[in-house]
mmCIF entry with sequence, helices, sheets and N, C-alpha, C, O atoms, coordinates in Angstrom:
data_MODEL
# 
_entry.id   MODEL 
# 
_entity.id                         1 
_entity.type                       polymer 
_entity.pdbx_number_of_molecules   1 
# 
_entity_poly.entity_id                      1 
_entity_poly.type                           'polypeptide(L)' 
_entity_poly.nstd_linkage                   no 
_entity_poly.nstd_monomer                   no 
_entity_poly.pdbx_seq_one_letter_code       MEISKELEEHRRTFAATLRKKSIPHSSLDVASETLQFLRKVVVYEKYETIV 
_entity_poly.pdbx_seq_one_letter_code_can   MEISKELEEHRRTFAATLRKKSIPHSSLDVASETLQFLRKVVVYEKYETIV 
_entity_poly.pdbx_strand_id                 A 
# 
loop_
_entity_poly_seq.entity_id 
_entity_poly_seq.num 
_entity_poly_seq.mon_id 
_entity_poly_seq.hetero 
1 1  MET n 
1 2  GLU n 
1 3  ILE n 
1 4  SER n 
1 5  LYS n 
1 6  GLU n 
1 7  LEU n 
1 8  GLU n 
1 9  GLU n 
1 10 HIS n 
1 11 ARG n 
1 12 ARG n 
1 13 THR n 
1 14 PHE n 
1 15 ALA n 
1 16 ALA n 
1 17 THR n 
1 18 LEU n 
1 19 ARG n 
1 20 LYS n 
1 21 LYS n 
1 22 SER n 
1 23 ILE n 
1 24 PRO n 
1 25 HIS n 
1 26 SER n 
1 27 SER n 
1 28 LEU n 
1 29 ASP n 
1 30 VAL n 
1 31 ALA n 
1 32 SER n 
1 33 GLU n 
1 34 THR n 
1 35 LEU n 
1 36 GLN n 
1 37 PHE n 
1 38 LEU n 
1 39 ARG n 
1 40 LYS n 
1 41 VAL n 
1 42 VAL n 
1 43 VAL n 
1 44 TYR n 
1 45 GLU n 
1 46 LYS n 
1 47 TYR n 
1 48 GLU n 
1 49 THR n 
1 50 ILE n 
1 51 VAL n 
# 
_struct_asym.id          A 
_struct_asym.entity_id   1 
# 
loop_
_struct_conf.conf_type_id 
_struct_conf.id 
_struct_conf.pdbx_PDB_helix_id 
_struct_conf.beg_label_comp_id 
_struct_conf.beg_label_asym_id 
_struct_conf.beg_label_seq_id 
_struct_conf.pdbx_beg_PDB_ins_code 
_struct_conf.end_label_comp_id 
_struct_conf.end_label_asym_id 
_struct_conf.end_label_seq_id 
_struct_conf.pdbx_end_PDB_ins_code 
_struct_conf.beg_auth_comp_id 
_struct_conf.beg_auth_asym_id 
_struct_conf.beg_auth_seq_id 
_struct_conf.end_auth_comp_id 
_struct_conf.end_auth_asym_id 
_struct_conf.end_auth_seq_id 
_struct_conf.pdbx_PDB_helix_class 
_struct_conf.details 
_struct_conf.pdbx_PDB_helix_length 
HELX_P HELX_P1 AA1 ILE A 3  ? ARG A 19 ? ILE A 3  ARG A 19 1 ? 17 
HELX_P HELX_P2 AA2 SER A 27 ? TYR A 44 ? SER A 27 TYR A 44 1 ? 18 
HELX_P HELX_P3 AA3 TYR A 47 ? ILE A 50 ? TYR A 47 ILE A 50 1 ? 4  
# 
_struct_conf_type.id          HELX_P 
_struct_conf_type.criteria    ? 
_struct_conf_type.reference   ? 
# 
loop_
_atom_site.group_PDB 
_atom_site.id 
_atom_site.type_symbol 
_atom_site.label_atom_id 
_atom_site.label_alt_id 
_atom_site.label_comp_id 
_atom_site.label_asym_id 
_atom_site.label_entity_id 
_atom_site.label_seq_id 
_atom_site.pdbx_PDB_ins_code 
_atom_site.Cartn_x 
_atom_site.Cartn_y 
_atom_site.Cartn_z 
_atom_site.occupancy 
_atom_site.B_iso_or_equiv 
_atom_site.pdbx_formal_charge 
_atom_site.auth_seq_id 
_atom_site.auth_comp_id 
_atom_site.auth_asym_id 
_atom_site.auth_atom_id 
_atom_site.pdbx_PDB_model_num 
ATOM 1   N N  . MET A 1 1  ? 154.100 49.001 151.424 1.00 0.00 ? 1  MET A N  1 
ATOM 2   C CA . MET A 1 1  ? 155.259 48.368 150.820 1.00 0.00 ? 1  MET A CA 1 
ATOM 3   C C  . MET A 1 1  ? 155.925 49.378 149.884 1.00 0.00 ? 1  MET A C  1 
ATOM 4   O O  . MET A 1 1  ? 155.246 50.094 149.147 1.00 0.00 ? 1  MET A O  1 
ATOM 5   N N  . GLU A 1 2  ? 157.235 49.428 149.920 1.00 0.00 ? 2  GLU A N  1 
ATOM 6   C CA . GLU A 1 2  ? 157.953 50.325 149.031 1.00 0.00 ? 2  GLU A CA 1 
ATOM 7   C C  . GLU A 1 2  ? 157.764 49.883 147.590 1.00 0.00 ? 2  GLU A C  1 
ATOM 8   O O  . GLU A 1 2  ? 157.550 48.707 147.298 1.00 0.00 ? 2  GLU A O  1 
ATOM 9   N N  . ILE A 1 3  ? 157.850 50.852 146.711 1.00 0.00 ? 3  ILE A N  1 
ATOM 10  C CA . ILE A 1 3  ? 157.660 50.559 145.294 1.00 0.00 ? 3  ILE A CA 1 
ATOM 11  C C  . ILE A 1 3  ? 158.703 49.571 144.799 1.00 0.00 ? 3  ILE A C  1 
ATOM 12  O O  . ILE A 1 3  ? 158.364 48.627 144.084 1.00 0.00 ? 3  ILE A O  1 
ATOM 13  N N  . SER A 1 4  ? 159.956 49.766 145.163 1.00 0.00 ? 4  SER A N  1 
ATOM 14  C CA . SER A 1 4  ? 161.007 48.866 144.683 1.00 0.00 ? 4  SER A CA 1 
ATOM 15  C C  . SER A 1 4  ? 160.802 47.442 145.195 1.00 0.00 ? 4  SER A C  1 
ATOM 16  O O  . SER A 1 4  ? 161.057 46.480 144.471 1.00 0.00 ? 4  SER A O  1 
ATOM 17  N N  . LYS A 1 5  ? 160.347 47.305 146.423 1.00 0.00 ? 5  LYS A N  1 
ATOM 18  C CA . LYS A 1 5  ? 160.081 45.966 146.963 1.00 0.00 ? 5  LYS A CA 1 
ATOM 19  C C  . LYS A 1 5  ? 158.897 45.331 146.254 1.00 0.00 ? 5  LYS A C  1 
ATOM 20  O O  . LYS A 1 5  ? 158.899 44.130 145.984 1.00 0.00 ? 5  LYS A O  1 
ATOM 21  N N  . GLU A 1 6  ? 157.889 46.136 145.953 1.00 0.00 ? 6  GLU A N  1 
ATOM 22  C CA . GLU A 1 6  ? 156.715 45.614 145.259 1.00 0.00 ? 6  GLU A CA 1 
ATOM 23  C C  . GLU A 1 6  ? 157.083 45.167 143.845 1.00 0.00 ? 6  GLU A C  1 
ATOM 24  O O  . GLU A 1 6  ? 156.621 44.123 143.384 1.00 0.00 ? 6  GLU A O  1 
ATOM 25  N N  . LEU A 1 7  ? 157.907 45.946 143.162 1.00 0.00 ? 7  LEU A N  1 
ATOM 26  C CA . LEU A 1 7  ? 158.350 45.550 141.825 1.00 0.00 ? 7  LEU A CA 1 
ATOM 27  C C  . LEU A 1 7  ? 159.211 44.298 141.880 1.00 0.00 ? 7  LEU A C  1 
ATOM 28  O O  . LEU A 1 7  ? 159.116 43.442 141.001 1.00 0.00 ? 7  LEU A O  1 
ATOM 29  N N  . GLU A 1 8  ? 160.041 44.182 142.892 1.00 0.00 ? 8  GLU A N  1 
ATOM 30  C CA . GLU A 1 8  ? 160.862 42.981 143.043 1.00 0.00 ? 8  GLU A CA 1 
ATOM 31  C C  . GLU A 1 8  ? 159.970 41.759 143.252 1.00 0.00 ? 8  GLU A C  1 
ATOM 32  O O  . GLU A 1 8  ? 160.247 40.683 142.721 1.00 0.00 ? 8  GLU A O  1 
ATOM 33  N N  . GLU A 1 9  ? 158.915 41.928 144.016 1.00 0.00 ? 9  GLU A N  1 
ATOM 34  C CA . GLU A 1 9  ? 157.963 40.832 144.222 1.00 0.00 ? 9  GLU A CA 1 
ATOM 35  C C  . GLU A 1 9  ? 157.288 40.450 142.904 1.00 0.00 ? 9  GLU A C  1 
ATOM 36  O O  . GLU A 1 9  ? 157.129 39.265 142.608 1.00 0.00 ? 9  GLU A O  1 
ATOM 37  N N  . HIS A 1 10 ? 156.894 41.440 142.119 1.00 0.00 ? 10 HIS A N  1 
ATOM 38  C CA . HIS A 1 10 ? 156.287 41.168 140.812 1.00 0.00 ? 10 HIS A CA 1 
ATOM 39  C C  . HIS A 1 10 ? 157.286 40.484 139.887 1.00 0.00 ? 10 HIS A C  1 
ATOM 40  O O  . HIS A 1 10 ? 156.920 39.582 139.134 1.00 0.00 ? 10 HIS A O  1 
ATOM 41  N N  . ARG A 1 11 ? 158.552 40.912 139.941 1.00 0.00 ? 11 ARG A N  1 
ATOM 42  C CA . ARG A 1 11 ? 159.580 40.304 139.096 1.00 0.00 ? 11 ARG A CA 1 
ATOM 43  C C  . ARG A 1 11 ? 159.772 38.835 139.453 1.00 0.00 ? 11 ARG A C  1 
ATOM 44  O O  . ARG A 1 11 ? 159.889 37.982 138.573 1.00 0.00 ? 11 ARG A O  1 
ATOM 45  N N  . ARG A 1 12 ? 159.804 38.549 140.746 1.00 0.00 ? 12 ARG A N  1 
ATOM 46  C CA . ARG A 1 12 ? 159.976 37.155 141.182 1.00 0.00 ? 12 ARG A CA 1 
ATOM 47  C C  . ARG A 1 12 ? 158.781 36.296 140.787 1.00 0.00 ? 12 ARG A C  1 
ATOM 48  O O  . ARG A 1 12 ? 158.944 35.150 140.371 1.00 0.00 ? 12 ARG A O  1 
ATOM 49  N N  . THR A 1 13 ? 157.588 36.850 140.918 1.00 0.00 ? 13 THR A N  1 
ATOM 50  C CA . THR A 1 13 ? 156.383 36.127 140.513 1.00 0.00 ? 13 THR A CA 1 
ATOM 51  C C  . THR A 1 13 ? 156.409 35.854 139.018 1.00 0.00 ? 13 THR A C  1 
ATOM 52  O O  . THR A 1 13 ? 156.074 34.756 138.573 1.00 0.00 ? 13 THR A O  1 
ATOM 53  N N  . PHE A 1 14 ? 156.808 36.856 138.245 1.00 0.00 ? 14 PHE A N  1 
ATOM 54  C CA . PHE A 1 14 ? 156.911 36.721 136.794 1.00 0.00 ? 14 PHE A CA 1 
ATOM 55  C C  . PHE A 1 14 ? 157.910 35.624 136.429 1.00 0.00 ? 14 PHE A C  1 
ATOM 56  O O  . PHE A 1 14 ? 157.618 34.767 135.595 1.00 0.00 ? 14 PHE A O  1 
ATOM 57  N N  . ALA A 1 15 ? 159.076 35.654 137.047 1.00 0.00 ? 15 ALA A N  1 
ATOM 58  C CA . ALA A 1 15 ? 160.102 34.655 136.759 1.00 0.00 ? 15 ALA A CA 1 
ATOM 59  C C  . ALA A 1 15 ? 159.641 33.257 137.172 1.00 0.00 ? 15 ALA A C  1 
ATOM 60  O O  . ALA A 1 15 ? 159.890 32.284 136.460 1.00 0.00 ? 15 ALA A O  1 
ATOM 61  N N  . ALA A 1 16 ? 158.979 33.158 138.304 1.00 0.00 ? 16 ALA A N  1 
ATOM 62  C CA . ALA A 1 16 ? 158.491 31.855 138.768 1.00 0.00 ? 16 ALA A CA 1 
ATOM 63  C C  . ALA A 1 16 ? 157.439 31.296 137.821 1.00 0.00 ? 16 ALA A C  1 
ATOM 64  O O  . ALA A 1 16 ? 157.397 30.091 137.571 1.00 0.00 ? 16 ALA A O  1 
ATOM 65  N N  . THR A 1 17 ? 156.600 32.162 137.300 1.00 0.00 ? 17 THR A N  1 
ATOM 66  C CA . THR A 1 17 ? 155.571 31.728 136.356 1.00 0.00 ? 17 THR A CA 1 
ATOM 67  C C  . THR A 1 17 ? 156.211 31.147 135.106 1.00 0.00 ? 17 THR A C  1 
ATOM 68  O O  . THR A 1 17 ? 155.750 30.133 134.581 1.00 0.00 ? 17 THR A O  1 
ATOM 69  N N  . LEU A 1 18 ? 157.264 31.782 134.632 1.00 0.00 ? 18 LEU A N  1 
ATOM 70  C CA . LEU A 1 18 ? 157.931 31.297 133.421 1.00 0.00 ? 18 LEU A CA 1 
ATOM 71  C C  . LEU A 1 18 ? 158.754 30.037 133.672 1.00 0.00 ? 18 LEU A C  1 
ATOM 72  O O  . LEU A 1 18 ? 159.010 29.275 132.740 1.00 0.00 ? 18 LEU A O  1 
ATOM 73  N N  . ARG A 1 19 ? 159.169 29.807 134.911 1.00 0.00 ? 19 ARG A N  1 
ATOM 74  C CA . ARG A 1 19 ? 159.996 28.631 135.227 1.00 0.00 ? 19 ARG A CA 1 
ATOM 75  C C  . ARG A 1 19 ? 159.189 27.355 135.415 1.00 0.00 ? 19 ARG A C  1 
ATOM 76  O O  . ARG A 1 19 ? 159.746 26.259 135.370 1.00 0.00 ? 19 ARG A O  1 
ATOM 77  N N  . LYS A 1 20 ? 157.890 27.485 135.623 1.00 0.00 ? 20 LYS A N  1 
ATOM 78  C CA . LYS A 1 20 ? 157.070 26.293 135.836 1.00 0.00 ? 20 LYS A CA 1 
ATOM 79  C C  . LYS A 1 20 ? 157.221 25.358 134.641 1.00 0.00 ? 20 LYS A C  1 
ATOM 80  O O  . LYS A 1 20 ? 157.083 25.770 133.489 1.00 0.00 ? 20 LYS A O  1 
ATOM 81  N N  . LYS A 1 21 ? 157.505 24.107 134.933 1.00 0.00 ? 21 LYS A N  1 
ATOM 82  C CA . LYS A 1 21 ? 157.766 23.160 133.857 1.00 0.00 ? 21 LYS A CA 1 
ATOM 83  C C  . LYS A 1 21 ? 156.637 22.150 133.673 1.00 0.00 ? 21 LYS A C  1 
ATOM 84  O O  . LYS A 1 21 ? 156.750 21.251 132.840 1.00 0.00 ? 21 LYS A O  1 
ATOM 85  N N  . SER A 1 22 ? 155.568 22.280 134.425 1.00 0.00 ? 22 SER A N  1 
ATOM 86  C CA . SER A 1 22 ? 154.498 21.295 134.326 1.00 0.00 ? 22 SER A CA 1 
ATOM 87  C C  . SER A 1 22 ? 153.813 21.338 132.963 1.00 0.00 ? 22 SER A C  1 
ATOM 88  O O  . SER A 1 22 ? 153.468 20.297 132.403 1.00 0.00 ? 22 SER A O  1 
ATOM 89  N N  . ILE A 1 23 ? 153.617 22.538 132.435 1.00 0.00 ? 23 ILE A N  1 
ATOM 90  C CA . ILE A 1 23 ? 152.987 22.698 131.127 1.00 0.00 ? 23 ILE A CA 1 
ATOM 91  C C  . ILE A 1 23 ? 153.848 23.662 130.318 1.00 0.00 ? 23 ILE A C  1 
ATOM 92  O O  . ILE A 1 23 ? 154.153 24.756 130.794 1.00 0.00 ? 23 ILE A O  1 
ATOM 93  N N  . PRO A 1 24 ? 154.242 23.281 129.111 1.00 0.00 ? 24 PRO A N  1 
ATOM 94  C CA . PRO A 1 24 ? 155.031 24.214 128.300 1.00 0.00 ? 24 PRO A CA 1 
ATOM 95  C C  . PRO A 1 24 ? 154.224 25.479 128.007 1.00 0.00 ? 24 PRO A C  1 
ATOM 96  O O  . PRO A 1 24 ? 153.020 25.419 127.759 1.00 0.00 ? 24 PRO A O  1 
ATOM 97  N N  . HIS A 1 25 ? 154.898 26.608 128.040 1.00 0.00 ? 25 HIS A N  1 
ATOM 98  C CA . HIS A 1 25 ? 154.226 27.876 127.799 1.00 0.00 ? 25 HIS A CA 1 
ATOM 99  C C  . HIS A 1 25 ? 154.172 28.172 126.304 1.00 0.00 ? 25 HIS A C  1 
ATOM 100 O O  . HIS A 1 25 ? 155.148 27.974 125.580 1.00 0.00 ? 25 HIS A O  1 
ATOM 101 N N  . SER A 1 26 ? 153.019 28.646 125.862 1.00 0.00 ? 26 SER A N  1 
ATOM 102 C CA . SER A 1 26 ? 152.922 29.090 124.478 1.00 0.00 ? 26 SER A CA 1 
ATOM 103 C C  . SER A 1 26 ? 153.526 30.481 124.367 1.00 0.00 ? 26 SER A C  1 
ATOM 104 O O  . SER A 1 26 ? 153.725 31.162 125.373 1.00 0.00 ? 26 SER A O  1 
ATOM 105 N N  . SER A 1 27 ? 153.811 30.891 123.165 1.00 0.00 ? 27 SER A N  1 
ATOM 106 C CA . SER A 1 27 ? 154.358 32.235 122.942 1.00 0.00 ? 27 SER A CA 1 
ATOM 107 C C  . SER A 1 27 ? 153.384 33.295 123.424 1.00 0.00 ? 27 SER A C  1 
ATOM 108 O O  . SER A 1 27 ? 153.797 34.332 123.943 1.00 0.00 ? 27 SER A O  1 
ATOM 109 N N  . LEU A 1 28 ? 152.097 33.039 123.256 1.00 0.00 ? 28 LEU A N  1 
ATOM 110 C CA . LEU A 1 28 ? 151.083 33.998 123.698 1.00 0.00 ? 28 LEU A CA 1 
ATOM 111 C C  . LEU A 1 28 ? 151.101 34.141 125.215 1.00 0.00 ? 28 LEU A C  1 
ATOM 112 O O  . LEU A 1 28 ? 150.981 35.255 125.726 1.00 0.00 ? 28 LEU A O  1 
ATOM 113 N N  . ASP A 1 29 ? 151.247 33.039 125.944 1.00 0.00 ? 29 ASP A N  1 
ATOM 114 C CA . ASP A 1 29 ? 151.310 33.100 127.406 1.00 0.00 ? 29 ASP A CA 1 
ATOM 115 C C  . ASP A 1 29 ? 152.529 33.893 127.875 1.00 0.00 ? 29 ASP A C  1 
ATOM 116 O O  . ASP A 1 29 ? 152.431 34.719 128.783 1.00 0.00 ? 29 ASP A O  1 
ATOM 117 N N  . VAL A 1 30 ? 153.670 33.635 127.252 1.00 0.00 ? 30 VAL A N  1 
ATOM 118 C CA . VAL A 1 30 ? 154.891 34.345 127.624 1.00 0.00 ? 30 VAL A CA 1 
ATOM 119 C C  . VAL A 1 30 ? 154.746 35.830 127.316 1.00 0.00 ? 30 VAL A C  1 
ATOM 120 O O  . VAL A 1 30 ? 155.132 36.674 128.125 1.00 0.00 ? 30 VAL A O  1 
ATOM 121 N N  . ALA A 1 31 ? 154.193 36.151 126.153 1.00 0.00 ? 31 ALA A N  1 
ATOM 122 C CA . ALA A 1 31 ? 154.002 37.556 125.777 1.00 0.00 ? 31 ALA A CA 1 
ATOM 123 C C  . ALA A 1 31 ? 153.036 38.247 126.733 1.00 0.00 ? 31 ALA A C  1 
ATOM 124 O O  . ALA A 1 31 ? 153.262 39.394 127.116 1.00 0.00 ? 31 ALA A O  1 
ATOM 125 N N  . SER A 1 32 ? 151.970 37.567 127.119 1.00 0.00 ? 32 SER A N  1 
ATOM 126 C CA . SER A 1 32 ? 150.994 38.153 128.045 1.00 0.00 ? 32 SER A CA 1 
ATOM 127 C C  . SER A 1 32 ? 151.610 38.412 129.411 1.00 0.00 ? 32 SER A C  1 
ATOM 128 O O  . SER A 1 32 ? 151.407 39.480 129.989 1.00 0.00 ? 32 SER A O  1 
ATOM 129 N N  . GLU A 1 33 ? 152.360 37.450 129.933 1.00 0.00 ? 33 GLU A N  1 
ATOM 130 C CA . GLU A 1 33 ? 153.018 37.625 131.225 1.00 0.00 ? 33 GLU A CA 1 
ATOM 131 C C  . GLU A 1 33 ? 154.043 38.758 131.169 1.00 0.00 ? 33 GLU A C  1 
ATOM 132 O O  . GLU A 1 33 ? 154.152 39.553 132.102 1.00 0.00 ? 33 GLU A O  1 
ATOM 133 N N  . THR A 1 34 ? 154.789 38.824 130.071 1.00 0.00 ? 34 THR A N  1 
ATOM 134 C CA . THR A 1 34 ? 155.777 39.891 129.906 1.00 0.00 ? 34 THR A CA 1 
ATOM 135 C C  . THR A 1 34 ? 155.098 41.252 129.866 1.00 0.00 ? 34 THR A C  1 
ATOM 136 O O  . THR A 1 34 ? 155.557 42.198 130.505 1.00 0.00 ? 34 THR A O  1 
ATOM 137 N N  . LEU A 1 35 ? 154.013 41.349 129.121 1.00 0.00 ? 35 LEU A N  1 
ATOM 138 C CA . LEU A 1 35 ? 153.280 42.609 129.015 1.00 0.00 ? 35 LEU A CA 1 
ATOM 139 C C  . LEU A 1 35 ? 152.723 43.043 130.362 1.00 0.00 ? 35 LEU A C  1 
ATOM 140 O O  . LEU A 1 35 ? 152.799 44.221 130.712 1.00 0.00 ? 35 LEU A O  1 
ATOM 141 N N  . GLN A 1 36 ? 152.167 42.109 131.121 1.00 0.00 ? 36 GLN A N  1 
ATOM 142 C CA . GLN A 1 36 ? 151.631 42.440 132.445 1.00 0.00 ? 36 GLN A CA 1 
ATOM 143 C C  . GLN A 1 36 ? 152.741 42.953 133.361 1.00 0.00 ? 36 GLN A C  1 
ATOM 144 O O  . GLN A 1 36 ? 152.551 43.928 134.088 1.00 0.00 ? 36 GLN A O  1 
ATOM 145 N N  . PHE A 1 37 ? 153.894 42.297 133.324 1.00 0.00 ? 37 PHE A N  1 
ATOM 146 C CA . PHE A 1 37 ? 155.012 42.730 134.158 1.00 0.00 ? 37 PHE A CA 1 
ATOM 147 C C  . PHE A 1 37 ? 155.489 44.121 133.755 1.00 0.00 ? 37 PHE A C  1 
ATOM 148 O O  . PHE A 1 37 ? 155.718 44.972 134.614 1.00 0.00 ? 37 PHE A O  1 
ATOM 149 N N  . LEU A 1 38 ? 155.639 44.355 132.457 1.00 0.00 ? 38 LEU A N  1 
ATOM 150 C CA . LEU A 1 38 ? 156.103 45.663 131.994 1.00 0.00 ? 38 LEU A CA 1 
ATOM 151 C C  . LEU A 1 38 ? 155.103 46.764 132.323 1.00 0.00 ? 38 LEU A C  1 
ATOM 152 O O  . LEU A 1 38 ? 155.499 47.895 132.603 1.00 0.00 ? 38 LEU A O  1 
ATOM 153 N N  . ARG A 1 39 ? 153.827 46.448 132.292 1.00 0.00 ? 39 ARG A N  1 
ATOM 154 C CA . ARG A 1 39 ? 152.817 47.435 132.695 1.00 0.00 ? 39 ARG A CA 1 
ATOM 155 C C  . ARG A 1 39 ? 153.015 47.840 134.151 1.00 0.00 ? 39 ARG A C  1 
ATOM 156 O O  . ARG A 1 39 ? 152.919 49.019 134.492 1.00 0.00 ? 39 ARG A O  1 
ATOM 157 N N  . LYS A 1 40 ? 153.290 46.868 135.001 1.00 0.00 ? 40 LYS A N  1 
ATOM 158 C CA . LYS A 1 40 ? 153.514 47.174 136.413 1.00 0.00 ? 40 LYS A CA 1 
ATOM 159 C C  . LYS A 1 40 ? 154.771 48.016 136.589 1.00 0.00 ? 40 LYS A C  1 
ATOM 160 O O  . LYS A 1 40 ? 154.798 48.925 137.418 1.00 0.00 ? 40 LYS A O  1 
ATOM 161 N N  . VAL A 1 41 ? 155.809 47.719 135.816 1.00 0.00 ? 41 VAL A N  1 
ATOM 162 C CA . VAL A 1 41 ? 157.038 48.506 135.893 1.00 0.00 ? 41 VAL A CA 1 
ATOM 163 C C  . VAL A 1 41 ? 156.758 49.948 135.500 1.00 0.00 ? 41 VAL A C  1 
ATOM 164 O O  . VAL A 1 41 ? 157.207 50.874 136.176 1.00 0.00 ? 41 VAL A O  1 
ATOM 165 N N  . VAL A 1 42 ? 156.026 50.145 134.419 1.00 0.00 ? 42 VAL A N  1 
ATOM 166 C CA . VAL A 1 42 ? 155.723 51.501 133.953 1.00 0.00 ? 42 VAL A CA 1 
ATOM 167 C C  . VAL A 1 42 ? 154.872 52.249 134.965 1.00 0.00 ? 42 VAL A C  1 
ATOM 168 O O  . VAL A 1 42 ? 155.069 53.446 135.171 1.00 0.00 ? 42 VAL A O  1 
ATOM 169 N N  . VAL A 1 43 ? 153.937 51.569 135.592 1.00 0.00 ? 43 VAL A N  1 
ATOM 170 C CA . VAL A 1 43 ? 153.064 52.223 136.569 1.00 0.00 ? 43 VAL A CA 1 
ATOM 171 C C  . VAL A 1 43 ? 153.858 52.659 137.797 1.00 0.00 ? 43 VAL A C  1 
ATOM 172 O O  . VAL A 1 43 ? 153.633 53.752 138.318 1.00 0.00 ? 43 VAL A O  1 
ATOM 173 N N  . TYR A 1 44 ? 154.784 51.820 138.267 1.00 0.00 ? 44 TYR A N  1 
ATOM 174 C CA . TYR A 1 44 ? 155.463 52.083 139.528 1.00 0.00 ? 44 TYR A CA 1 
ATOM 175 C C  . TYR A 1 44 ? 156.768 52.864 139.411 1.00 0.00 ? 44 TYR A C  1 
ATOM 176 O O  . TYR A 1 44 ? 157.178 53.521 140.367 1.00 0.00 ? 44 TYR A O  1 
ATOM 177 N N  . GLU A 1 45 ? 157.416 52.804 138.275 1.00 0.00 ? 45 GLU A N  1 
ATOM 178 C CA . GLU A 1 45 ? 158.743 53.409 138.145 1.00 0.00 ? 45 GLU A CA 1 
ATOM 179 C C  . GLU A 1 45 ? 158.696 54.730 137.399 1.00 0.00 ? 45 GLU A C  1 
ATOM 180 O O  . GLU A 1 45 ? 157.729 55.048 136.705 1.00 0.00 ? 45 GLU A O  1 
ATOM 181 N N  . LYS A 1 46 ? 159.762 55.481 137.562 1.00 0.00 ? 46 LYS A N  1 
ATOM 182 C CA . LYS A 1 46 ? 159.949 56.713 136.816 1.00 0.00 ? 46 LYS A CA 1 
ATOM 183 C C  . LYS A 1 46 ? 160.780 56.393 135.579 1.00 0.00 ? 46 LYS A C  1 
ATOM 184 O O  . LYS A 1 46 ? 161.508 55.400 135.553 1.00 0.00 ? 46 LYS A O  1 
ATOM 185 N N  . TYR A 1 47 ? 160.671 57.218 134.579 1.00 0.00 ? 47 TYR A N  1 
ATOM 186 C CA . TYR A 1 47 ? 161.394 56.978 133.329 1.00 0.00 ? 47 TYR A CA 1 
ATOM 187 C C  . TYR A 1 47 ? 162.897 56.856 133.566 1.00 0.00 ? 47 TYR A C  1 
ATOM 188 O O  . TYR A 1 47 ? 163.549 56.001 132.965 1.00 0.00 ? 47 TYR A O  1 
ATOM 189 N N  . GLU A 1 48 ? 163.446 57.687 134.423 1.00 0.00 ? 48 GLU A N  1 
ATOM 190 C CA . GLU A 1 48 ? 164.883 57.693 134.661 1.00 0.00 ? 48 GLU A CA 1 
ATOM 191 C C  . GLU A 1 48 ? 165.378 56.364 135.225 1.00 0.00 ? 48 GLU A C  1 
ATOM 192 O O  . GLU A 1 48 ? 166.503 55.952 134.939 1.00 0.00 ? 48 GLU A O  1 
ATOM 193 N N  . THR A 1 49 ? 164.562 55.699 136.011 1.00 0.00 ? 49 THR A N  1 
ATOM 194 C CA . THR A 1 49 ? 165.003 54.439 136.612 1.00 0.00 ? 49 THR A CA 1 
ATOM 195 C C  . THR A 1 49 ? 164.769 53.247 135.693 1.00 0.00 ? 49 THR A C  1 
ATOM 196 O O  . THR A 1 49 ? 165.369 52.192 135.896 1.00 0.00 ? 49 THR A O  1 
ATOM 197 N N  . ILE A 1 50 ? 163.922 53.392 134.699 1.00 0.00 ? 50 ILE A N  1 
ATOM 198 C CA . ILE A 1 50 ? 163.679 52.295 133.759 1.00 0.00 ? 50 ILE A CA 1 
ATOM 199 C C  . ILE A 1 50 ? 164.821 52.204 132.757 1.00 0.00 ? 50 ILE A C  1 
ATOM 200 O O  . ILE A 1 50 ? 165.255 51.107 132.408 1.00 0.00 ? 50 ILE A O  1 
ATOM 201 N N  . VAL A 1 51 ? 165.305 53.342 132.295 1.00 0.00 ? 51 VAL A N  1 
ATOM 202 C CA . VAL A 1 51 ? 166.361 53.400 131.281 1.00 0.00 ? 51 VAL A CA 1 
ATOM 203 C C  . VAL A 1 51 ? 167.635 53.018 131.899 1.00 0.00 ? 51 VAL A C  1 
ATOM 204 O O  . VAL A 1 51 ? 168.666 52.996 131.227 1.00 0.00 ? 51 VAL A O  1 
# 
């Protein structure tokens, strides 16, 4: 899988996780999900494409 497609998949998963309305998300849950997503972005992307 291409890196950009893999990141897009992670982005969609991240957004879907935050959209779930069954249980309200705590700030810690949102921060943890955001951190996990950003870690994946840093691992897969180059600095020039992040900025």
